[in-house]
Every structure is written in C-alpha cells, then in structure tokens.
C-alpha positions as CSV (number, residue, x, y, z in Angstrom):
1,M,0.0,0.0,0.0
2,L,1.3,3.5,-0.9
3,V,0.7,5.9,1.9
4,R,1.1,9.7,1.8
5,V,1.1,11.8,5.0
6,D,1.2,15.5,5.5
7,H,1.9,16.3,9.2
8,T,2.1,19.9,10.4
9,L,3.0,21.1,13.9
10,D,2.5,24.7,14.8
11,Y,4.0,25.9,18.1
12,L,2.6,29.4,18.9
13,Y,4.1,31.6,21.6
14,S,2.4,34.6,23.3
15,R,5.6,36.6,22.8
16,E,8.9,36.2,21.1
17,V,11.1,33.4,22.6
18,F,14.4,31.8,21.9
19,C,14.1,28.2,20.7
20,E,16.7,25.8,22.0
21,P,17.7,22.9,19.7
22,V,14.7,20.8,18.6
23,T,14.8,17.1,18.0
24,I,12.5,15.9,15.2
25,R,11.4,12.2,14.9
26,L,9.1,12.5,11.8
27,R,11.2,10.6,9.3
28,P,9.7,7.1,8.8
29,R,11.7,3.9,9.0
30,D,13.1,2.3,5.9
31,D,13.1,-1.5,6.6
32,P,11.7,-4.8,5.4
33,F,8.2,-3.7,6.5
34,Q,8.0,-0.3,4.8
35,T,10.0,1.5,2.1
36,L,10.5,5.2,2.4
37,R,9.9,6.8,-1.0
38,R,10.1,10.5,0.0
39,W,10.5,12.7,3.1
40,D,10.4,16.4,3.0
41,C,10.7,18.5,6.1
42,T,10.3,22.3,6.1
43,I,10.8,24.5,9.2
44,D,9.9,28.1,9.9
45,P,11.8,30.0,11.0
46,Q,14.7,28.6,9.0
47,P,17.2,26.8,11.3
48,A,20.7,28.1,11.6
49,G,21.9,24.5,11.4
50,V,20.7,20.9,10.7
51,S,22.1,17.6,11.8
52,D,20.8,14.1,10.8
53,F,21.7,10.9,12.7
54,R,20.5,7.7,14.3
55,D,19.9,7.5,18.0
56,L,20.5,4.6,20.3
57,D,17.2,3.0,19.3
58,G,18.1,3.2,15.6
59,N,15.6,6.0,15.0
60,L,16.4,8.5,12.2
61,I,16.7,11.9,14.0
62,R,16.8,15.4,12.7
63,R,18.2,18.0,15.1
64,V,17.9,21.7,14.3
65,W,19.0,24.9,16.0
66,F,18.2,28.5,15.7
67,E,19.5,32.1,15.9
68,G,17.3,35.0,17.1
69,L,13.9,35.3,18.5
70,T,10.5,34.1,17.1
71,D,6.8,34.0,18.1
72,H,6.2,30.7,16.3
73,L,7.7,27.4,15.2
74,R,6.2,25.5,12.3
75,I,7.4,22.0,11.3
76,Q,5.9,20.5,8.2
77,S,6.6,16.8,7.3
78,S,5.5,15.3,4.1
79,I,6.1,11.6,3.4
80,E,5.4,8.9,0.9
81,V,5.9,5.3,2.2
82,E,5.1,1.9,0.7
83,T,4.0,-0.5,3.3
84,L,5.0,-4.1,2.6
85,C,3.8,-6.5,5.5
86,S,0.6,-8.2,4.2
87,D,0.9,-11.1,6.7
88,P,2.1,-10.1,10.2
89,F,2.5,-13.8,11.2
90,Q,4.9,-14.7,8.3
91,Y,7.9,-15.8,10.4
92,L,9.5,-18.8,11.9
93,L,9.5,-18.4,15.6
94,A,12.6,-19.9,17.4
95,S,11.6,-22.9,19.5
96,E,12.9,-21.2,22.7
97,A,10.3,-18.4,22.1
98,A,7.3,-20.7,21.6
99,V,6.3,-20.7,25.3
100,I,6.2,-18.0,28.0
101,P,8.7,-17.3,29.6
102,I,10.7,-17.2,26.4
103,R,14.4,-18.0,26.5
104,L,17.0,-15.5,25.2
105,D,20.6,-16.3,24.6
106,A,23.3,-14.4,26.6
107,I,23.8,-11.7,23.8
108,E,20.0,-11.2,23.3
109,Q,19.5,-10.9,27.1
110,T,22.1,-8.1,27.3
111,L,20.6,-6.2,24.3
112,A,17.0,-6.8,25.4
113,A,17.4,-6.0,29.1
114,T,16.3,-2.3,28.7
115,Y,13.1,-3.4,27.0
116,S,12.4,-6.3,29.3
117,R,12.6,-4.6,32.7
118,P,9.1,-3.8,34.1
119,G,8.4,-0.2,34.8
120,T,6.0,-1.1,37.5
121,L,5.5,-3.9,40.0
122,S,1.7,-3.5,40.0
123,P,-0.1,-6.6,41.2
124,R,-3.0,-5.9,38.9
125,I,-0.8,-5.9,35.9
126,A,0.9,-9.1,37.0
127,E,-2.5,-10.7,37.6
128,L,-3.7,-9.7,34.1
129,A,-0.5,-11.0,32.5
130,N,-0.9,-14.4,34.4
131,D,-4.6,-14.7,33.5
132,L,-4.0,-14.1,29.8
133,Q,-1.0,-16.5,29.8
134,R,-3.2,-19.3,31.3
135,Q,-5.9,-18.6,28.7
136,A,-3.3,-18.8,25.9
137,G,-1.8,-22.0,27.3
138,K,1.5,-20.1,27.7
139,Q,1.8,-20.0,23.9
140,T,3.5,-16.8,22.9
141,T,1.8,-16.5,19.5
142,R,-1.6,-16.9,21.2
143,F,-0.9,-14.6,24.1
144,L,0.1,-11.5,22.2
145,P,-3.0,-11.3,19.9
146,A,-5.1,-12.2,23.0
147,L,-3.6,-9.3,24.9
148,A,-4.2,-6.9,22.1
149,A,-7.8,-8.0,21.7
150,H,-8.4,-7.9,25.5
151,L,-7.2,-4.3,25.8
152,H,-9.2,-3.3,22.7
153,A,-12.3,-4.8,24.3
154,T,-11.9,-3.6,27.8
155,I,-10.2,-0.2,27.6
156,A,-12.4,2.6,26.2
157,F,-10.5,4.7,23.7
158,V,-10.4,8.5,24.0
159,V,-8.7,11.2,22.0
160,R,-6.2,13.0,24.2
161,P,-4.2,15.3,21.8
162,S,-1.5,16.3,24.3
163,G,0.1,15.3,27.5
164,D,2.4,12.4,28.6
165,P,1.1,8.9,28.5
166,W,-0.6,7.8,31.7
167,P,1.0,5.2,34.0
168,A,-0.1,1.7,33.0
169,E,-1.9,1.2,36.4
170,K,-4.0,4.3,35.8
171,T,-5.2,3.2,32.4
172,L,-6.0,-0.3,33.7
173,A,-7.8,1.0,36.7
174,E,-9.9,3.6,34.8
175,R,-10.4,1.4,31.8
176,T,-10.0,4.3,29.5
177,G,-7.1,5.9,27.7
178,S,-5.6,7.3,24.5
179,C,-3.7,5.1,22.1
180,R,-0.4,6.1,23.8
181,D,-1.9,5.2,27.2
182,I,-3.1,1.8,26.0
183,A,0.3,1.2,24.3
184,V,2.1,1.8,27.6
185,L,-0.2,-0.7,29.3
186,F,0.4,-3.3,26.6
187,C,4.1,-2.9,27.0
188,E,4.0,-3.3,30.8
189,V,1.9,-6.5,30.6
190,C,4.4,-7.9,28.1
191,R,7.3,-7.0,30.4
192,A,5.5,-8.6,33.3
193,S,5.4,-11.7,31.2
194,G,9.2,-11.6,30.5
195,L,8.7,-10.3,26.9
196,P,10.9,-7.3,25.6
197,A,8.6,-4.6,24.5
198,R,8.8,-1.0,23.2
199,F,6.6,2.0,22.4
200,V,6.1,3.0,18.7
201,S,4.8,6.3,17.3
202,G,3.5,6.6,13.7
203,Y,0.3,6.6,11.7
204,A,-2.5,4.1,11.4
205,V,-4.1,4.0,8.0
206,D,-7.7,3.5,7.2
207,P,-8.2,3.4,3.4
208,D,-12.0,3.9,3.9
209,H,-11.5,7.2,5.8
210,A,-8.9,9.3,4.0
211,G,-8.2,12.8,5.3
212,C,-7.7,14.1,8.8
213,H,-6.1,11.8,11.3
214,H,-4.0,11.9,14.5
215,L,-0.6,10.6,15.3
216,H,-0.9,7.0,16.5
217,A,0.9,4.8,19.0
218,W,1.3,1.0,19.3
219,C,3.8,-1.5,20.6
220,E,6.5,-3.9,19.3
221,V,7.6,-7.1,21.0
222,Y,10.9,-8.8,20.4
223,L,10.6,-12.5,19.5
224,P,13.6,-14.7,18.8
225,G,13.4,-15.9,15.2
226,A,11.0,-13.1,14.2
227,G,12.6,-9.9,15.5
228,W,10.5,-6.9,16.6
229,R,6.8,-7.5,15.8
230,G,4.0,-4.9,16.1
231,F,0.7,-5.1,18.0
232,D,-1.9,-2.4,18.2
233,P,-4.0,-2.8,21.3
234,T,-6.1,0.3,20.5
235,L,-7.3,-1.4,17.4
236,G,-6.9,-5.0,18.8
237,L,-4.7,-6.4,16.0
238,A,-1.3,-7.4,14.8
239,V,0.4,-4.6,12.8
240,A,0.6,-5.2,9.1
241,D,0.5,-2.9,6.1
242,R,-1.9,-0.3,7.6
243,H,0.7,1.2,10.0
244,V,3.6,3.5,9.2
245,A,6.3,3.6,11.9
246,L,8.2,6.7,12.7
247,A,10.1,6.0,15.9
248,S,10.3,3.5,18.8
249,S,11.9,3.4,22.2
250,R,11.3,1.9,25.7
251,L,10.5,5.4,26.8
252,P,7.6,7.1,25.0
253,A,9.3,10.5,25.3
254,L,12.1,9.2,23.0
255,A,9.5,8.3,20.3
256,A,7.7,11.6,20.4
257,P,7.5,13.5,17.1
258,T,9.4,16.4,18.5
259,S,11.2,17.4,21.7
260,G,12.8,20.7,22.8
261,I,12.4,23.7,25.0
262,F,12.2,27.5,24.6
263,R,13.5,30.4,26.7
264,G,11.2,33.3,27.5
265,T,9.8,35.0,30.6
266,G,6.0,34.9,31.2
267,V,5.4,33.2,27.9
268,T,2.5,30.8,27.2
269,S,2.5,28.4,24.3
270,E,0.0,26.5,22.2
271,L,0.4,23.5,19.9
272,Q,-1.8,22.9,16.9
273,A,-1.2,19.7,15.0
274,H,-2.8,18.5,11.7
275,V,-2.3,15.1,10.1
276,N,-3.7,14.2,6.6
277,I,-3.3,10.7,5.3
278,L,-4.1,9.5,1.7
279,T,-3.5,5.9,0.4
280,D,-3.2,4.2,-3.0
281,S,-3.8,0.4,-2.6
C-alpha cells in the first residue's frame, strides 16, 4: 500500500522566545516492513543548522538549532511510504520463544534488558498477565494477539491530543485511555510476562476514511526468530501494512514526534497539530 502523509506542527508563543535545539522524529523507518519513497521537512523560521543521525534505538533523527527570536515554530513533514507487510505472522519463531517465559541467549538478554525490565511492580498488571497466559496456554503466538484483543475490548479509547502517557496502572484502573496510554499498558503487561517490548509512534491507515487523522501509538515485542513485531492494542490487532512507523523506544518520550524547550519569561505556548493521510492500494 502506498501511503502519503502530511503532518504539520505549529507551536505558537504569546511573545517572542528563543528556541533551544529541537529534536524531530518524523522521518519514517526504511526497513523490510516499509520503504521510504520520500520525506520532505520544512521548518519556519529557517534553522541556523541541521544535523541528521541515528539515536541509540536506531531511529532517524533530525536536530535543528536557531538564531534570534521568534513567536512561532512550524514543522511540516510530508512523506510517501510503501507498506509491505501483508501477513504479520509470516515468520518462523525460534523454539525457545514458543512458550512464555521465552528464553533468550546471553547476547540477546544483554541487548533486550532495557526493553524487558518492568516499569511497575503493579499486582493488577501481573495478575492480568498471568490470567492471559493461562488462557493462551502459555503459547507466545496466542498470548500477544489475545492481549491486544483484550485491551481493545476492555479499555475505552479516548482522543487526548496532548500530554504524557498515563502510567499503566491508571489506564488499567480507569479502563479508558488514548492510544499512547493503551500502548504503555500493553508494553507493561508484556514485560511482566518476560517479553521485551517497546513503544512505537507513527500513523494508522484506514483506506476507507482518507483525510484528517491523528498521530498514533502502538507496541512492538521482540521475538527470537521473528525480531520486533508490532501489535496495536487500541485497534486490537497485529500490525501489518496499515501502519507507518516513525520512531520507537522503551520510553515514549524518546519516540515523540518532537522534543525541545524554549526560553522566555512569562510566555504561554500552544500546539496545533494536523495530520492528513491518503492511500493508494
């Protein structure tokens, strides 16, 4: 599927400020699951300097810095991506990953440790993990879709355009949350089950509803023999060719579309975001 996305971020300030360096994570991945055909990024005011690099998570980062004062910052990202994964279960899982808890070799354990460590010791999250494991017969490939389907069915989705993700315990207790809240909960249930998991930001594509959308969030789980595999608990499904990934990390803040600060006294700020998605099947 060919996906075109125009994503505009307008930061508006009540008076002129000095923008410290801004980190931009709007360049899509280019990997076996999606091919990046084009990425254009325009910034107003024009930066004094631009640097492109990969971060520790392998995300493609653009860092920009400025001279002088401004009362606004506009970042416009325009992409064209071909999504390639028609079957999210087309892999040969290693035998040591077939049953929970999965077994990682020494090198994998070292590399996956950051993604495997639970961020919470919540008894309710551990209980949910154990219940779903029992229902899935400890089978990894049954547990992950079951977890995505369970959260989709039991957590009411709400649009929350701004703010950090809620702690997993809060989303589970209130049974409501945005896509990023539900993604954090999915990751924590996976980690409570001994599965390395990370937060992903990007776009979810609905060919039947082209036009205005929001940035989306989901999860990836590392499976020996299969690598990182995506699951979207907001939609209740395994990720295939209707998702475009931008960035991923254990910490949601390190997968946010932008990050940075400004300097100014008594200044208020406002963010206006617009996402438009079009597809060609």
